[in-house]
Structure formats: structure tokens, C-alpha cells
C-alpha positions as CSV (number, residue, x, y, z in Angstrom):
1,M,-85.1,-28.0,-45.1
2,I,-86.9,-25.8,-42.7
3,A,-90.4,-26.6,-43.9
4,V,-89.7,-30.4,-43.7
5,V,-88.2,-30.1,-40.2
6,D,-91.1,-27.9,-39.0
7,A,-93.6,-30.4,-40.4
8,Y,-91.8,-33.3,-38.7
9,R,-91.7,-31.5,-35.4
10,A,-95.4,-30.8,-35.7
11,G,-96.1,-34.5,-36.3
12,L,-97.3,-34.0,-39.8
13,F,-95.4,-37.1,-41.1
14,A,-97.2,-39.4,-38.7
15,R,-99.1,-42.3,-40.3
16,G,-102.5,-40.6,-39.6
17,Q,-101.4,-37.7,-41.9
18,W,-100.5,-39.8,-44.9
19,A,-103.9,-40.3,-46.5
20,N,-104.6,-36.5,-46.8
21,N,-101.2,-35.8,-48.3
22,L,-101.3,-38.7,-50.7
23,V,-104.7,-37.7,-52.0
24,A,-103.7,-34.1,-52.3
25,G,-100.5,-35.0,-54.1
26,L,-102.4,-37.3,-56.6
27,V,-104.9,-34.6,-57.4
28,V,-102.3,-31.9,-57.9
29,G,-100.2,-34.2,-60.0
30,V,-103.2,-34.7,-62.3
31,V,-103.9,-31.0,-62.4
32,A,-100.2,-30.3,-63.2
33,L,-100.1,-32.7,-66.2
34,P,-101.8,-30.5,-68.8
35,L,-100.5,-27.3,-67.3
36,A,-96.9,-28.4,-67.4
37,M,-97.1,-29.3,-71.0
38,A,-99.1,-26.2,-72.0
39,F,-96.7,-23.9,-70.2
40,A,-93.7,-25.6,-71.8
41,I,-95.1,-25.3,-75.3
42,A,-96.0,-21.6,-74.7
43,S,-92.5,-21.0,-73.4
44,G,-90.8,-22.4,-76.5
45,A,-89.8,-25.7,-74.9
46,T,-91.1,-29.2,-75.5
47,P,-94.0,-30.9,-73.5
48,Q,-91.7,-33.4,-71.9
49,Q,-89.4,-30.6,-70.7
50,G,-92.4,-29.1,-68.9
51,L,-93.1,-32.4,-67.2
52,F,-89.4,-32.9,-66.3
53,T,-89.4,-29.3,-64.8
54,A,-92.5,-30.0,-62.7
55,I,-91.0,-33.3,-61.4
56,I,-87.6,-31.9,-60.4
57,A,-88.8,-28.6,-59.1
58,G,-91.8,-30.2,-57.3
59,V,-89.5,-32.5,-55.3
60,L,-86.7,-30.0,-54.5
61,V,-89.0,-27.1,-53.5
62,S,-91.1,-29.4,-51.3
63,L,-87.9,-30.7,-49.6
64,F,-85.8,-27.5,-49.4
65,G,-88.3,-24.6,-49.6
66,G,-89.7,-22.6,-46.8
67,S,-93.3,-23.5,-47.2
68,R,-94.9,-26.8,-46.2
69,L,-97.5,-26.6,-48.9
70,Q,-95.8,-25.0,-51.9
71,I,-96.2,-26.7,-55.3
72,A,-93.6,-25.7,-57.8
73,G,-93.3,-26.1,-61.6
74,P,-93.7,-24.2,-64.8
75,T,-96.1,-21.3,-64.4
76,G,-98.0,-18.9,-66.7
77,A,-96.2,-15.9,-65.3
78,F,-92.9,-17.2,-66.8
79,I,-94.3,-17.7,-70.3
80,V,-93.6,-14.2,-71.6
81,I,-90.0,-14.1,-70.4
82,L,-89.1,-17.7,-71.3
83,A,-90.6,-17.5,-74.7
84,G,-88.5,-14.4,-75.4
85,V,-85.3,-16.1,-74.2
86,S,-85.9,-19.3,-76.0
87,S,-86.7,-17.6,-79.3
88,K,-83.6,-15.5,-79.1
89,Y,-81.1,-17.9,-77.5
90,G,-82.7,-21.3,-78.0
91,V,-83.7,-23.8,-75.4
92,A,-80.0,-24.3,-74.5
93,G,-79.8,-20.6,-73.7
94,L,-83.0,-20.8,-71.7
95,Q,-81.5,-23.6,-69.6
96,I,-78.3,-21.6,-68.9
97,A,-80.3,-18.6,-67.9
98,T,-82.4,-20.7,-65.6
99,L,-79.3,-22.1,-63.9
100,M,-77.9,-18.6,-63.5
101,A,-81.3,-17.5,-62.1
102,G,-81.1,-20.4,-59.6
103,L,-77.8,-19.2,-58.3
104,M,-79.1,-15.7,-57.9
105,L,-82.1,-17.0,-56.0
106,V,-79.9,-18.9,-53.6
107,A,-77.8,-15.8,-53.1
108,M,-80.9,-13.7,-52.4
109,G,-82.1,-16.3,-49.9
110,F,-78.8,-16.3,-48.0
111,A,-78.7,-12.5,-48.2
112,R,-82.1,-12.5,-46.5
113,F,-83.9,-10.7,-49.3
114,G,-87.1,-12.6,-48.9
115,A,-88.7,-10.0,-46.7
116,V,-87.6,-7.2,-48.9
117,I,-89.2,-8.6,-52.1
118,R,-92.6,-8.7,-50.3
119,Y,-92.6,-4.9,-50.1
120,I,-93.1,-4.5,-53.9
121,P,-96.2,-2.3,-54.1
122,H,-99.5,-3.9,-54.8
123,P,-100.3,-1.7,-57.9
124,V,-97.0,-2.9,-59.4
125,I,-97.8,-6.5,-58.8
126,I,-101.3,-6.3,-60.2
127,G,-100.0,-4.2,-63.2
128,F,-97.4,-6.7,-64.4
129,T,-99.5,-9.8,-63.6
130,T,-102.4,-8.4,-65.6
131,G,-100.0,-7.4,-68.4
132,I,-98.6,-10.9,-68.5
133,A,-102.1,-12.4,-68.6
134,V,-102.9,-10.3,-71.7
135,I,-99.7,-11.4,-73.4
136,I,-100.5,-15.1,-72.6
137,W,-104.1,-14.7,-73.9
138,V,-103.0,-13.1,-77.2
139,G,-100.1,-15.5,-77.6
140,Q,-102.5,-18.5,-77.6
141,W,-104.7,-17.3,-80.4
142,K,-102.4,-19.0,-82.9
143,Y,-103.1,-22.5,-81.4
144,F,-106.7,-21.9,-80.3
145,L,-107.8,-20.7,-83.7
146,G,-105.4,-22.6,-85.9
147,L,-103.8,-19.5,-87.3
148,D,-100.7,-19.2,-89.4
149,P,-99.6,-15.6,-88.8
150,A,-96.9,-13.9,-90.9
151,H,-93.5,-13.5,-89.3
152,S,-93.6,-10.5,-87.0
153,G,-91.2,-8.6,-84.7
154,E,-90.5,-9.4,-81.0
155,H,-92.7,-6.7,-79.6
156,F,-96.3,-7.3,-78.4
157,H,-98.0,-4.9,-80.7
158,E,-96.2,-6.4,-83.7
159,K,-97.3,-9.9,-82.8
160,L,-100.9,-8.7,-82.1
161,A,-101.0,-7.0,-85.5
162,A,-99.9,-10.2,-87.3
163,L,-102.5,-12.3,-85.5
164,L,-105.3,-9.8,-86.3
165,F,-104.3,-9.9,-90.0
166,A,-104.4,-13.7,-89.9
167,L,-107.9,-13.9,-88.2
168,P,-109.9,-14.3,-91.5
169,E,-107.9,-17.6,-92.1
170,L,-108.8,-19.3,-88.8
171,H,-109.2,-23.1,-89.0
172,P,-112.9,-24.0,-88.3
173,A,-112.3,-27.5,-86.8
174,T,-109.4,-26.3,-84.6
175,T,-111.6,-23.3,-83.4
176,A,-114.6,-25.6,-82.6
177,L,-112.4,-28.0,-80.7
178,G,-110.8,-25.2,-78.8
179,L,-114.2,-23.8,-77.9
180,L,-115.3,-27.2,-76.6
181,A,-112.2,-27.4,-74.5
182,L,-112.7,-23.9,-73.2
183,A,-116.4,-24.7,-72.3
184,L,-115.3,-27.8,-70.4
185,C,-112.6,-25.8,-68.5
186,L,-115.2,-23.4,-67.4
187,F,-118.2,-25.6,-66.7
188,S,-117.2,-29.2,-66.2
189,T,-116.8,-28.9,-62.5
190,K,-120.6,-28.4,-62.2
191,V,-121.1,-32.0,-63.4
192,L,-117.8,-33.5,-62.2
193,P,-116.9,-31.4,-59.2
194,R,-114.0,-33.7,-58.0
195,V,-112.3,-34.0,-61.4
196,P,-109.9,-31.1,-62.4
197,S,-111.5,-29.2,-65.3
198,P,-108.2,-28.9,-67.2
199,L,-107.9,-32.7,-67.2
200,V,-111.5,-33.0,-68.4
201,A,-110.9,-30.5,-71.2
202,M,-107.7,-32.2,-72.4
203,V,-109.1,-35.8,-72.3
204,V,-112.4,-35.0,-74.0
205,A,-110.8,-32.8,-76.8
206,T,-108.2,-35.6,-77.4
207,L,-111.0,-38.3,-77.7
208,V,-113.0,-36.1,-80.1
209,Q,-110.0,-35.6,-82.3
210,A,-109.1,-39.3,-82.1
211,V,-112.6,-40.3,-83.2
212,F,-113.3,-37.7,-85.9
213,Q,-109.7,-37.2,-87.1
214,F,-110.2,-33.5,-88.2
215,D,-107.8,-32.5,-90.9
216,G,-105.4,-29.7,-90.0
217,V,-105.8,-29.9,-86.2
218,A,-102.3,-29.6,-84.7
219,T,-101.5,-32.0,-81.9
220,I,-98.5,-32.5,-79.6
221,G,-97.4,-35.4,-81.8
222,S,-97.6,-33.4,-85.1
223,A,-95.8,-30.4,-83.6
224,F,-93.2,-32.1,-81.3
225,G,-93.3,-35.8,-81.9
226,D,-94.2,-38.6,-79.5
227,L,-93.3,-38.1,-75.8
228,P,-90.7,-40.7,-74.8
229,R,-91.3,-43.1,-71.9
230,E,-88.1,-42.2,-70.0
231,L,-86.8,-40.7,-66.9
232,P,-85.2,-37.2,-66.9
233,K,-81.5,-37.7,-67.8
234,F,-78.7,-35.8,-66.2
235,G,-76.4,-33.8,-68.5
236,W,-74.0,-30.9,-67.9
237,L,-74.7,-27.6,-69.7
238,Q,-72.1,-26.2,-72.0
239,I,-71.5,-22.7,-70.6
240,T,-69.1,-20.1,-71.8
241,M,-68.3,-16.7,-70.4
242,T,-70.0,-15.2,-73.5
243,D,-73.2,-17.0,-72.5
244,V,-73.0,-15.7,-69.0
245,V,-72.5,-12.1,-70.1
246,K,-75.4,-12.1,-72.7
247,L,-77.8,-14.0,-70.4
248,I,-77.2,-12.1,-67.2
249,G,-80.2,-9.8,-68.0
250,P,-82.7,-12.6,-68.7
251,A,-81.4,-14.6,-65.7
252,F,-82.0,-11.7,-63.4
253,T,-85.5,-11.3,-64.9
254,I,-86.3,-15.0,-64.2
255,A,-84.9,-14.7,-60.7
256,L,-86.9,-11.6,-59.9
257,L,-90.2,-13.0,-61.2
258,G,-89.5,-16.4,-59.6
259,A,-88.9,-14.8,-56.3
260,I,-92.0,-12.6,-56.4
261,E,-94.3,-15.4,-57.6
262,S,-93.0,-18.0,-55.2
263,L,-93.4,-15.8,-52.2
264,L,-96.9,-14.7,-53.3
265,S,-97.8,-18.3,-53.7
266,A,-96.4,-19.1,-50.2
267,V,-98.4,-16.2,-48.8
268,V,-101.6,-17.6,-50.4
269,A,-100.9,-21.0,-48.8
270,D,-100.4,-19.4,-45.4
271,G,-103.7,-17.5,-45.7
272,M,-105.6,-20.7,-46.6
273,A,-104.0,-23.1,-44.2
274,G,-102.9,-20.8,-41.3
275,T,-99.3,-21.7,-41.7
276,R,-96.3,-19.4,-41.8
277,H,-93.5,-19.8,-44.4
278,N,-89.9,-18.8,-44.2
279,P,-89.3,-16.4,-47.2
280,N,-85.5,-16.7,-47.2
281,Q,-85.5,-20.5,-47.1
282,E,-88.2,-20.4,-49.8
283,L,-85.8,-18.5,-52.1
284,V,-83.1,-21.0,-51.4
285,G,-85.4,-23.9,-52.3
286,Q,-86.6,-22.2,-55.5
287,G,-82.9,-21.5,-56.4
288,L,-81.9,-25.1,-55.9
289,A,-84.8,-26.2,-58.1
290,N,-83.8,-23.8,-60.9
291,I,-80.2,-25.0,-60.6
292,V,-81.0,-28.7,-60.9
293,A,-83.9,-28.6,-63.3
294,P,-81.9,-27.6,-66.4
295,L,-79.4,-30.3,-65.7
296,F,-82.2,-32.8,-66.2
297,G,-83.6,-31.2,-69.3
298,G,-86.0,-28.8,-67.6
299,F,-86.2,-25.0,-67.4
300,A,-87.3,-22.3,-65.1
301,A,-89.9,-23.1,-62.4
302,T,-91.4,-21.2,-59.4
303,G,-94.2,-21.6,-56.9
304,A,-97.5,-22.1,-58.7
305,I,-100.4,-20.3,-57.0
306,A,-103.3,-22.3,-58.5
307,R,-101.6,-25.7,-57.9
308,T,-100.6,-24.7,-54.4
309,A,-104.2,-23.6,-53.6
310,T,-105.5,-26.9,-55.0
311,N,-103.0,-28.7,-52.8
312,V,-104.3,-27.0,-49.7
313,R,-108.0,-27.4,-50.6
314,N,-107.5,-31.2,-51.0
315,G,-106.2,-31.5,-47.5
316,A,-102.4,-31.3,-47.8
317,T,-100.6,-30.6,-44.5
318,S,-96.9,-31.3,-45.2
319,P,-94.3,-31.4,-48.0
320,L,-95.2,-35.0,-48.6
321,A,-98.0,-33.9,-50.9
322,G,-95.6,-31.9,-53.1
323,V,-93.3,-35.0,-53.4
324,V,-96.3,-37.2,-54.3
325,H,-97.4,-34.7,-56.9
326,A,-94.0,-35.1,-58.6
327,L,-94.0,-38.9,-58.4
328,T,-97.5,-38.9,-59.9
329,L,-96.2,-37.0,-63.0
330,L,-93.2,-39.4,-63.2
331,I,-95.5,-42.5,-63.2
332,I,-97.8,-40.9,-65.9
333,I,-94.7,-40.3,-68.1
334,L,-93.6,-43.9,-67.7
335,V,-97.0,-45.4,-68.3
336,A,-98.9,-43.1,-70.6
337,A,-96.5,-40.8,-72.4
338,P,-97.3,-42.0,-76.0
339,L,-101.0,-41.1,-75.5
340,A,-100.0,-37.5,-74.9
341,S,-99.0,-37.1,-78.6
342,H,-102.7,-37.1,-79.5
343,I,-103.5,-34.0,-77.4
344,P,-104.7,-31.1,-79.6
345,L,-102.8,-27.9,-79.0
346,C,-106.0,-26.0,-79.1
347,A,-107.1,-27.8,-75.9
348,L,-103.9,-26.7,-74.2
349,A,-104.5,-23.2,-75.5
350,A,-108.0,-23.2,-74.0
351,I,-106.5,-24.2,-70.6
352,L,-104.1,-21.3,-70.9
353,F,-107.0,-18.9,-71.7
354,V,-108.4,-19.8,-68.3
355,V,-105.0,-19.5,-66.6
356,A,-104.6,-16.1,-68.1
357,W,-108.1,-15.0,-67.0
358,N,-107.4,-16.1,-63.4
359,M,-103.9,-14.6,-63.4
360,G,-105.2,-11.2,-64.8
361,E,-107.7,-10.6,-62.0
362,L,-109.6,-8.2,-64.3
363,Q,-112.1,-7.4,-61.6
364,H,-109.4,-6.5,-59.1
365,F,-107.6,-4.4,-61.8
366,V,-110.8,-2.5,-62.6
367,R,-111.6,-2.0,-58.9
368,L,-108.1,-0.5,-58.4
369,V,-108.6,1.8,-61.4
370,R,-111.9,3.0,-60.0
371,T,-111.1,3.3,-56.3
372,A,-107.4,3.7,-55.7
373,P,-105.7,7.1,-55.4
374,R,-104.7,8.7,-58.7
375,G,-101.0,8.2,-58.1
376,D,-101.5,4.5,-57.5
377,V,-103.7,4.2,-60.6
378,A,-101.0,5.9,-62.7
379,I,-98.4,3.4,-61.4
380,L,-100.8,0.5,-62.1
381,L,-101.5,1.6,-65.7
382,I,-97.8,2.4,-66.4
383,T,-96.6,-1.0,-65.1
384,F,-99.4,-2.7,-67.1
385,S,-98.4,-0.9,-70.3
386,L,-94.7,-1.4,-69.9
387,T,-95.1,-5.1,-69.3
388,M,-96.7,-5.5,-72.7
389,L,-94.8,-2.8,-74.7
390,A,-91.3,-3.2,-73.1
391,D,-90.5,-6.1,-70.7
392,L,-91.1,-7.2,-67.2
393,V,-87.8,-5.9,-65.7
394,V,-88.4,-2.4,-67.2
395,A,-92.0,-2.5,-65.9
396,V,-91.2,-3.6,-62.4
397,N,-88.2,-1.2,-62.1
398,V,-90.2,1.8,-63.3
399,G,-93.2,0.8,-61.2
400,V,-91.2,0.4,-58.0
401,M,-89.3,3.7,-58.7
402,L,-92.5,5.6,-59.3
403,A,-94.1,4.1,-56.2
404,S,-91.1,5.0,-54.2
405,L,-91.2,8.6,-55.4
406,L,-94.9,8.8,-54.7
407,F,-94.4,7.4,-51.2
408,M,-91.7,10.0,-50.5
409,H,-93.9,12.8,-51.8
410,R,-96.7,11.6,-49.5
411,M,-94.3,11.3,-46.6
412,A,-93.0,14.8,-47.2
413,E,-96.5,16.2,-47.4
414,S,-97.4,14.5,-44.1
415,V,-94.6,16.4,-42.2
416,E,-96.0,19.3,-40.3
417,V,-94.2,22.3,-38.8
418,T,-96.6,24.2,-36.6
419,E,-96.1,27.2,-34.3
420,E,-97.2,26.8,-30.7
421,P,-98.0,29.5,-28.2
422,E,-95.1,30.3,-25.9
423,P,-95.5,28.5,-22.6
424,A,-96.5,30.7,-19.7
425,M,-93.7,32.2,-17.7
426,S,-93.2,30.9,-14.2
427,P,-94.3,33.1,-11.3
428,D,-90.7,33.7,-10.3
429,S,-89.9,35.5,-13.6
430,A,-93.3,37.0,-14.3
431,G,-92.5,40.2,-12.6
432,H,-89.1,40.9,-14.1
433,G,-90.3,43.6,-16.4
434,N,-92.1,43.4,-19.7
435,R,-90.2,41.7,-22.4
436,R,-90.0,43.4,-25.8
437,S,-91.6,41.6,-28.7
438,S,-88.1,41.1,-30.2
439,D,-87.2,39.1,-27.1
440,R,-90.1,36.8,-27.3
441,A,-89.6,33.0,-27.7
442,L,-91.0,31.1,-30.6
443,V,-91.9,27.4,-30.2
444,Y,-92.3,25.2,-33.2
445,S,-93.3,21.6,-33.3
446,I,-92.0,19.2,-36.0
447,D,-94.3,16.3,-36.6
448,G,-93.1,13.6,-39.0
449,P,-89.9,12.0,-40.4
450,F,-87.3,14.6,-41.1
451,F,-85.8,13.4,-44.3
452,F,-84.7,14.9,-47.6
453,G,-88.3,15.1,-48.9
454,A,-89.4,17.2,-45.9
455,A,-86.3,19.4,-45.4
456,E,-87.4,22.1,-47.9
457,K,-90.7,22.3,-46.2
458,L,-89.1,23.0,-42.8
459,Q,-86.7,25.5,-44.3
460,T,-89.6,27.4,-46.0
461,T,-91.7,27.4,-42.9
462,L,-89.1,28.6,-40.5
463,S,-87.4,31.1,-42.7
464,T,-90.3,33.5,-42.2
465,I,-89.7,33.8,-38.4
466,R,-86.0,34.4,-38.0
467,D,-85.8,38.2,-37.6
468,P,-88.3,38.8,-34.8
469,A,-87.3,35.9,-32.7
470,R,-84.5,36.0,-30.0
471,E,-85.3,32.5,-28.6
472,V,-86.3,29.6,-30.8
473,L,-87.4,26.2,-29.5
474,L,-87.8,23.2,-31.8
475,R,-89.9,20.4,-30.3
476,M,-88.8,17.1,-32.0
477,G,-90.7,14.5,-30.0
478,R,-92.6,13.4,-33.0
479,V,-89.7,13.1,-35.4
480,P,-89.1,9.3,-35.7
481,F,-85.9,9.5,-37.8
482,M,-83.7,11.9,-39.7
483,D,-81.5,11.3,-42.7
484,A,-78.4,13.1,-43.9
485,T,-80.3,15.7,-45.8
486,G,-82.5,16.5,-42.9
487,L,-79.5,16.8,-40.6
488,E,-77.8,19.2,-43.1
489,A,-81.0,21.3,-43.4
490,L,-81.4,21.5,-39.6
491,S,-77.7,22.5,-39.3
492,E,-78.1,25.3,-41.8
493,L,-81.3,26.6,-40.1
494,I,-79.5,26.7,-36.8
495,D,-76.6,28.7,-38.4
496,D,-79.1,31.1,-39.9
497,F,-80.9,31.6,-36.6
498,Q,-77.6,32.1,-34.7
499,R,-76.3,34.6,-37.2
500,A,-79.6,36.6,-36.7
501,G,-78.9,36.6,-33.0
502,A,-81.4,34.0,-32.0
503,R,-80.7,31.3,-29.4
504,V,-81.8,27.8,-30.6
505,S,-82.9,25.1,-28.3
506,L,-84.1,21.5,-28.9
507,C,-86.3,19.5,-26.7
508,E,-88.0,16.1,-26.6
509,V,-85.5,14.6,-29.0
510,R,-85.8,10.8,-29.3
511,G,-82.7,8.7,-28.5
512,N,-82.1,7.5,-32.0
513,V,-82.4,11.0,-33.4
514,R,-80.2,12.4,-30.6
515,S,-77.4,10.1,-31.5
516,K,-77.5,11.3,-35.1
517,L,-77.6,14.9,-34.0
518,E,-74.5,14.3,-31.9
519,R,-72.6,12.6,-34.7
520,A,-73.5,15.5,-37.0
521,G,-72.2,18.1,-34.6
522,I,-75.6,19.7,-34.1
523,V,-75.7,19.1,-30.4
524,A,-72.3,20.8,-30.1
525,K,-73.5,23.7,-32.3
526,V,-76.6,24.5,-30.1
527,G,-74.7,23.6,-26.9
528,A,-75.6,20.7,-24.6
529,A,-77.2,23.2,-22.2
530,H,-79.8,23.9,-24.9
531,L,-80.9,20.3,-25.4
532,H,-83.8,19.6,-23.1
533,E,-85.9,16.5,-22.2
534,T,-89.2,18.4,-21.9
535,I,-90.6,21.8,-22.6
536,A,-90.8,22.4,-18.9
537,D,-87.1,21.9,-18.6
538,W,-86.6,24.4,-21.4
539,R,-88.9,26.9,-19.6
540,A,-87.0,26.5,-16.4
541,A,-83.7,27.1,-18.1
542,Q,-85.1,30.2,-19.8
543,T,-86.4,31.5,-16.5
544,E,-83.0,30.9,-14.8
545,R,-81.2,32.8,-17.6
546,E,-83.7,35.7,-17.2
547,L,-83.1,35.8,-13.5
548,L,-79.4,35.9,-13.9
549,A,-79.7,38.7,-16.5
550,T,-81.6,40.9,-14.0
């Protein structure tokens, strides 16, 4: 309960703070009403399960999460994953996978993985969110246009083909009502700026359908039956080891996406309100929400960026707003649940069209394609394509792997091995005869991390100067770290130089690098006398050896 404790210590539960948080919670609760039902239907669950999820997750994440302002519940990003799980394993399988994902999230929080997840590259995040947005948009054609597509496979391109073949049979009344709801979602705020546009679209479309009674327009009641006026009921899930084994993959996918989206949402809240969330505690809070929600009939939930932003914009300052949002939904269920049966599904599809547009950030996607380096553009497009054609886990894994390889390539290219002029001899040794060219000293400076990606570059560069050199100095002051491959490469180079009769010295070695050189036996190989703090020390030692030789 870090966020709650921090808010209490900051005085945000004082009576003077109640009004802002109550208002914000009421507004977000009204906004969440149509979204929770729409996301549930699109995920293969029932509308009341979406509302139960928003209530349970809303309370638990607000109380046990790491952000003061986070609003949790069903989200659009989850639709693609959850719809696939529910179609293959049923809603019971979806709930088991959600509980397993919750346990994974709690474990990730205690293992302090919160900061690690934030390092997923930006092109990967934009790639899979845009891919998810496209899938959501296409997936709502059926409800928005009143289509009855033929049975298709599980893959995106198969579903798209079936919908395209069904387009000539669109239902005119459903399409018209969907277009009305879409227009209200986009433009109602110009007339009613304080009323959430999804609510306006849902209410107006419901009233129009109630007045004109268009034939063939699907509603929540016709598709799912009336919503009951009841509280979420507790019930244990029937879980077998077979379920655990077959659902481990979907559960990991839910946990991974839930972690990413919740932390992104918390970052958005921090940017808007000037707060600072605890990422590990946020994962614990999200995990608890996903453990408990399926026990009360719900399914997977995570931090909702749009609802969290609405919460901040309406003056929320503490977790109280998130609790009020959940209570608002609970009161609506108890008072007005039967009225929800008249809501047209095309109106909810229109709301999801807008959600998909906002999630996709098409302008941002296009800007990255136009301005980002080619490697990043390739990662963006590959992640986007794999999200639609394969699945999210494959897309994220491949995207992160490619981004890591690209980063290592860039780091290897940034390493420079340059020859420097030999430092001038001291006056004491300047007159001890002319040195032969074969006795000259070569000074090379290594600039950059000495890891496996850069080892070959160093070997290639230094291999050309072994024969004519009798004294080789490697300046390593700009080497921030070395890995095992770099140490092995350096050891082999020293062996080659020494076999050729060259004396190898190292100077300006950082403390962390020196300890690794000592453990690898490289200091012993060159000799402690040939490890110098500065190039002046090396020059003095060289002069002393020359004096002793004469």
C-alpha cells in the first residue's frame, strides 16, 4: 500500500481533498461504464463480467498499487489476447489464465522487475500497440456493420477475409446507428464538454433504438440477456494441473502485457500530475487485482491509460478517486442494470473504434517510419506485422531481440581503437643513442565498452602492428566495462604480442575493469610492473628500463 501511505503522509486524505477526488471518481466511473462492457464483449466475456472486473481491479489497484492516480480495469490492449484465450479455452479458462497471470505479476513485483520492463524499446511498444489497435478495429466491424461473417480460422488475415466477403450484406439500420454513435464519440464534447463522449454515444444510440425499434439491431439483451442487479459473487475456480500446463503461455502473455500497460499508464499519470510511482509495487497491485478478479466472476485487468488520464484531468490527487470510481460502477449495477440490456452493440463498437484510434497513435507511427533510423523502422514494422499475423508474445520477443542485436551492433561500431603518437622521451634518456624503428613503442587508445561485440574490432585493428613493435601500451581509461569475451580477446592479444617479443603495458585502467583483469589473470600475465596509473608513469618506467639497459 505504498501509494496509499504516501498519499496519507502528503495529507491527500484530508477533508479539503475529498471534493476533487469524489468528483474525479464519479466522472471516471461514468466513463468506465461503457468501456468495461465493450471490452468484455470484445474479449469473449459478458458485459457484467467487464463491470465486475472494473470494480474489483479498481479497488485493489488503487489500494495496493504503486501509483496514487492509477485507474485499472478491462482495457483495449487486452482484447486480442483475451478473445483468443476465451475462444479456445472458454471463459473459465480465461479466468484461470488471469489468476495465473496475477501470481506472475506479484512474483515480478517482488523480484523487482518493474524497472526492467520499462526498458522495452519504444519502436517495439509502438509496433505492438498499433498492431493491437488494427486488430480491435477490424474485430468490431461485425458489430458496427451488423455483419454475419462465415466461420474463419484464428489468424487475423483469415478473419479479415471473412469480414470482407460479408461486407455486401451489412445491416443498414445497424450501420446507421453505429455511425451516429461514432459521430457522437468524436464531436459531442464540442456541445457537452463536461459529459464523457462514450456515455453520450451509448445513451443516445440506446434511446434511438428504443424509440424506433429497428429490426435486426443487436443489443446487449438480445446477445447476452439482461444484466442482473447483483453484487459480484465469490467462487473458487476449478483448476487442474492440465489447465496450468496448457494455460501457462496465455497467462505469461497476459502478465507481460499487463505489466507493460500498467507501467506505461503510471508513467503517463506521473507526467500529468508530477507524481512518482513505485513500479515494483504497481506490479504487486496489478497482480493482486488479477488474482482476486476471477474469483468474483471477472477476468484480466490492467492500468487504463485513458481512464487514468481522465482521473488526473478531473482533479484526482489520491487513491480515493480510484475507489470512488469502483463504487460508482457498483451503484450503477444495483440501480440501473436492466436498462443496459437495451444498449446496441454497434454503439459499443463505435466506442471501441475511437479507443483503437487513440491506442494506435497512427501519427506517431507514421512519424517514426519517416524519421527514425532504418534499424528502428525495421523493428517497428516487424513488431507491428507479427502482432497481427502471429501473436503478441512472438512480436514482443522478436522485437526486443532485434532491438538488442541492433543496440549491440551500434555499441560495437562506437568502439574506437586509435593509434597515438609515442610520448616524447624525457631529457634524461634522450641522449642514449638512437633507437631502432623495431624498438619503438606503440600507443593505442581504446575508447568504448570492451564487450563481445567489439572484441573482433580490437583484434583486427591491433593485429596489423604486432611485428614492428617492441613496446605496446594500451590506454584503457575510456573503457567503462569489459565482459568475458572482451577479457578473453585481450588475453589472446597479449599472448600474441608477447610471442612476437613485444612488451605489453596497460595504463589508466578503471577500478571496476582492473578487478576483472585481475580475476582473469591478465594483470599477472603482463606483470604488475606494467600496469600504470597514467601514461607519464609508463613513460617514466620505460625511461628507467632504458637507463638500466645502458
